[in-house]
N, C-alpha and C positions, 0 to 999 in steps of 0.2 A: 717566097721573099729568099736572097741571098746574102747570106753574114759578110762579112768582111770581118781576116781575119783581127784578132785588135794585135799590139802592139809586143806583148809577152811574149805572143805566141812565133812571135819575126825571127823574135834570135833563138841563131844555133849555139843550142840547147847539149849537142855531143861534143863544138870546143869549147862555152863557158868557165872556165874556175871560177878556185874563193873568190870572191871581192866587194867593190863597194861598187854600183851600178846607177849613172841616171838609166830611171828603165823609161819614163817624160818628165815633160813643163807642162802642167795646162792652166790656160787659164781661165778666169771666169772676173768681168771687168777687170780693171786694175789688180787685181790683184794674182801673185801666183802658186802653183800647188807646184816645184818639187817630187819625182814619187822616185822611189831610191829602192834597189836592189841591193837589198845586202846578205849576197850569195857563202854561207859558210863549208857544203859541202857541191863536189864534181854535181855535174847531174845524169843521172844512169847509169854512173861509171864506179861514186862512190855510197855505200848506205844509206836512208833519210835516216832525220832524226824522231825520235820518239816523236807521241805529244808529250808524256811527262817532263820532261825537259823542254821541251818549247813554250811548254806551258807557263818555267818555270823563266827561262829566258820573262818570255813576253811581261811575265809578272812584274819582275828585277829592273829588265827593262822599261819597260814607257814613266815606274815610279822614276828611276833617272834620268831616262831623256825629262821626262816632264818640271822637274824643281833643278834644271842646272839655269845658272840666274842667266847666260845668254843666247839659251836656245828655248826655255822652256814655253812659252810665250806664242810660238816656229812651233810646235809641235802641233801638228794636226789628229797621228796614228804610227798606233807602230805595232802590231801584230804579226799575227805566223806567216807565212803562203803553203797552199793549198796541199804541194807537192815534198812541202820537208824537207826542204834545201837551203831555205832562206828565210828572212821576215821579211815586210817593208818598210819601208819610216818614207812618210809624207809630211812636209814642210813645209811653210805658210815659205813662199819666195824662194828670187830662181836659184840654187845655186846649184854651181862643179861634183861630184866626186872628190876629188879632193880638195876639198871646202871642209868640209864634214871628216874629215880623217879622222884630224882629233880627237874629235865630239866623242870619234864611233870605237876609235880607240879607249877611252877612255869610262864610256858602261862597258863593256867587255871585262873592262880592267874591276870593274863594282862587281860584275855579275859572276866576277873567277873566285873572287876577296869577302863575294856577302857571307858572311856567316848569321845563325838567329832566325826568327820565321819568319817567308816568305811574304814582302805585302800585299794582300786582297788575300788572302788564303783561307778563309772562315766562308763558314757556311753560309755571313753573312751578305758574305760585300765578292762573292761569283759562284756560278752557276757547277764550276765541277772542281771542287777544291779541293780535293784530296787528289789527284794528278797535281801530281807536284812530283820534282826529284833535281835537289839542292846536287845533292854528290853530280850525276852528272851534265846537269848546265855548269859549276863547272869545268868540270873539266874540259865542254864543248867551246863553254869561253877560249879557258892557256890556250886551246886547237889551233881556237883565230886566231887566241895571240900571236902567237908562235909564228903558225905558219904565213900566214897571209900579211895581217895587218901592221906585221916587228918592221917585212921589208918589204912595201906594199907599192907599187911599182904605175906603169900605164897603163902598162896589160891590163892590171886588175883595176884598174878604175872604168875602162870604157871597155864596150861590150866588143865581143870580137865581130868583124867583119862577117 
C-alpha cells in the first residue's frame, strides 16, 4: 500500500517560523473543524521545548480555552505537537488565523501571568502530574507574546510556500 504524505508533512519546515497557521479545515457533514498550528519555535533551527513546560502550557492553555466565554464551547482539542515546537488547537467551525489572534494572545498572557497550583496537576487528575515546569512555561509564553504575537503579520499567519 502506498501511503499519501499527510498535510502537515508537506509544509516546508525549513522556512516555517513561529506564528499561528491554519493547518487544515475538515468537514464532517455540516460541521467544520479548523486545525491550527500554534508554532512557538522555529523548527530545526531553535531548540525544542522540554516536556515539562509543554505539559504545563497544555494544562493551563486547555483550562483557559475551555473556560473562554466565546470559544469555550467550540474547543475540540488543545495539545502539544510530537516534535515539541508548538501546539495544535482544533476549533469547531471555520476560522482564519487572524480571527483567533486575540484568543491566543489572551491565552498566552494567562499562561505568562499564572500563579498557584496548575489545574489538573495531581495524581488523581493526570497520568504524569509531576512533569510540570511553571517557571519555564511563563518564560516561553512571554517569549511567544513578545517575539511573535505582539507583532504578528501575514507572514506569520499563512504557511510559507
